[in-house]
C-alpha positions as CSV (number, residue, x, y, z in Angstrom):
1,M,-38.1,-38.0,-2.2
2,A,-36.3,-36.4,0.6
3,D,-33.3,-34.5,0.3
4,D,-30.1,-35.8,1.8
5,V,-28.8,-32.0,1.8
6,T,-27.1,-31.4,5.1
7,E,-26.3,-27.8,6.0
8,T,-23.0,-27.1,7.3
9,E,-21.9,-24.2,9.9
10,P,-19.9,-21.6,8.1
11,D,-16.2,-22.0,8.9
12,P,-15.8,-19.7,12.1
13,N,-12.1,-19.0,10.9
14,R,-13.1,-17.2,7.8
15,S,-14.0,-13.8,7.5
16,G,-16.6,-13.9,5.2
17,L,-14.8,-12.9,1.9
18,K,-14.0,-16.0,-0.4
19,D,-10.1,-15.0,-0.4
20,P,-9.3,-12.5,2.4
21,A,-5.6,-12.9,2.0
22,R,-6.1,-12.0,-1.8
23,A,-8.4,-8.8,-0.7
24,A,-5.4,-7.3,1.6
25,R,-2.8,-8.0,-1.5
26,S,-5.2,-6.0,-3.8
27,L,-5.5,-3.1,-1.2
28,A,-1.9,-3.3,-0.6
29,A,-1.4,-3.0,-4.6
30,M,-4.0,0.0,-4.9
31,A,-2.4,1.8,-2.2
32,L,1.1,1.4,-3.7
33,A,-0.3,2.3,-7.2
34,F,-1.8,5.5,-5.9
35,E,1.1,6.4,-4.2
36,A,3.3,6.0,-7.4
37,L,0.9,8.2,-9.1
38,A,1.0,10.8,-6.4
39,L,4.7,10.9,-6.6
40,L,4.6,11.2,-10.5
41,L,2.5,14.3,-10.0
42,A,4.9,15.8,-7.8
43,I,7.8,16.2,-10.4
44,V,6.2,19.4,-11.9
45,P,5.6,21.1,-8.8
46,M,9.0,20.3,-7.6
47,R,10.5,21.5,-11.1
48,M,8.8,24.7,-10.7
49,I,9.4,25.6,-6.9
50,L,12.9,24.4,-6.3
51,D,16.1,26.1,-7.6
52,D,17.9,22.7,-8.0
53,P,15.0,20.1,-9.0
54,A,17.6,17.5,-10.2
55,P,18.0,15.8,-6.7
56,A,14.0,15.9,-5.9
57,T,13.3,14.7,-9.4
58,I,15.7,11.9,-9.2
59,A,14.5,10.7,-6.1
60,I,10.9,10.9,-7.0
61,G,11.7,9.1,-10.2
62,I,13.5,6.2,-7.9
63,L,10.6,6.0,-5.4
64,T,8.1,6.0,-8.1
65,V,9.8,2.8,-9.9
66,V,10.0,1.0,-6.5
67,A,6.0,1.7,-5.7
68,I,5.3,0.4,-9.3
69,V,7.5,-2.9,-8.6
70,L,5.9,-3.3,-5.4
71,A,2.5,-3.0,-6.6
72,G,3.2,-5.7,-9.3
73,M,4.6,-7.9,-6.7
74,A,2.0,-7.7,-4.1
75,K,1.7,-11.5,-3.9
76,R,5.0,-11.7,-2.1
77,P,4.7,-12.0,1.7
78,W,7.7,-9.6,2.0
79,I,5.6,-6.7,0.3
80,W,4.4,-5.5,3.6
81,P,7.7,-4.6,5.2
82,A,9.3,-3.5,2.1
83,G,6.1,-1.1,1.5
84,A,7.0,0.2,5.1
85,V,10.4,0.9,4.1
86,L,9.2,2.5,1.0
87,Q,7.1,4.8,3.0
88,V,10.0,5.5,5.7
89,A,12.3,6.5,2.2
90,V,9.4,8.9,1.1
91,I,9.5,10.5,4.6
92,A,13.3,10.7,4.4
93,C,13.0,12.9,1.3
94,W,11.8,15.9,3.8
95,P,15.1,17.8,3.5
96,L,14.6,17.9,-0.4
97,H,11.1,19.6,0.2
98,W,8.8,19.6,3.0
99,S,5.7,18.3,1.0
100,L,7.8,15.0,0.2
101,G,7.9,14.4,3.6
102,A,4.3,15.5,4.3
103,A,3.0,12.9,1.4
104,G,5.4,10.3,3.2
105,I,3.6,10.6,6.4
106,V,0.2,10.4,4.4
107,F,1.2,7.3,2.6
108,A,2.6,5.7,5.9
109,L,-0.6,6.1,7.7
110,V,-2.5,4.5,4.1
111,W,-0.1,1.8,4.5
112,L,-0.7,1.3,8.3
113,Y,-4.4,1.2,7.7
114,C,-3.8,-1.6,4.8
115,W,-1.7,-3.6,7.4
116,H,-4.4,-3.0,9.7
117,V,-7.1,-4.4,7.3
118,K,-5.0,-7.2,6.3
119,H,-4.3,-8.1,10.4
120,Q,-8.1,-8.0,10.5
121,L,-9.1,-10.0,7.6
122,S,-7.0,-13.1,9.0
123,K,-8.8,-13.1,12.1
124,P,-12.1,-14.9,12.4
125,P,-15.2,-12.6,12.2
126,K,-17.3,-11.7,15.1
127,R,-20.7,-13.0,15.2
């Protein structure tokens, strides 16, 4: 009895993952969730370091909520530019304390890397 199974070539337009777009969205959500955690952890040092911690605490709280909301909405196509705007907003907190700006730069680099991975996953694999 002969099997009529034909072997098909793998699709050259696939990255090798079952769902590359989902992998990129998951990476974005994880990066935003870690950013929210890092921002929350920054509240206590700001309250100890600054003479008037209220502006920094409010800014950190707002940015944390935005990061959490964006992480939850990672399926939306506009998440990538919205995440970039969040990174700019964190860097803009530099006048409140230099460490917030530095954290913003670090997370902006992480976001750029996530965007790069998304772009690479959308291309066909090199063979």
